[in-house]
N, C-alpha and C positions, 0 to 999 in steps of 0.2 A: 729375526724379522722375517716374516712370511712372504712369498712371491707377492701376493695381492697387497699387502702393505707397502712393499718396495716400489710397486707399480703405481699405486695411489700417491704416494709421496713423491715419486718422480713426475707426476703429472700435476702436483700441487692441488689435489683434491682432498676435501674433507671427508670423513666418513658420512657425515650428513648430506653432502652433495651426491655421493655415489649411491647412499640409500635411496634418496628421492628418485634418482634416475632409475634405480633398479626396481623400485616399489616395495621396499622393505624398511624395516626400522634400522635406526643407527646401530642399535644393540645387535641386530642380526650381522651386520657387517662386522662388528667388533668380534662376535662369536667366530665367524668364518676365519678372520685374520689370526684368531688364536687357536685354529684348528678344530673346532667344534662342528664337525661336518654335519651334525644333525640339524644345523641351522640352514644348511645349503642345499636347497632342491636343485634339481636339474634346470628348471626354469630360471631359477635365480643366477645359477652359474652362467646360463646362455646370456642373460642380461648384463651381467658383469663383463663378460667377454665382448658383447656388443659395444659396452661403454669403452672399453680399452683397445678394440679392434685386435683382439687376440683369440688364441684358443684355451680351452680349460687347462691344458698342460702348462701353459705359462703363468696361471694364477693359483692353481691347486695342485698339491702333490699327488703322486699316482694312488698312494694309499686312500686318499679322500675320494678320488675318482672311481675307485673300485667299489666303494661303499654306496655309491648312488643306487637307487632302486628305480629303474626306468619305469615310466607311467604307462608306455605302450611299446609296440615292436619297433617303431621308427626310432624312439629314444635308445632302445637297446641296441639297434643296429649301429646308430651313429656313435655310441660309446665304444662298442666293439671295433668299429673301423678306426677311430681316433687312437686307441690303444695300440692296435696292429700297426698302424702307420708309425707310431712312435717308437715302439720297442721290437716290431718283427721285420719290418722293411729294412 
């Protein structure tokens, strides 16, 4: 079971409820929970983290995080800082 699915179950939230909050389809949440990161944009990850009051590292594995393509310099800096804090500090 993925981290995201574990957190969703622990909070008692359905894929549909999470999808509605995030602004994506239920299928997108299912894809993310099954490790298909092509369905998870940075914006989607941010909204999921907002819902659970967590960081991307708490819901996504590092491999998925490293495959993100930041849309701008600020997203790139944020991602680099998060990785450094988690693995370098």
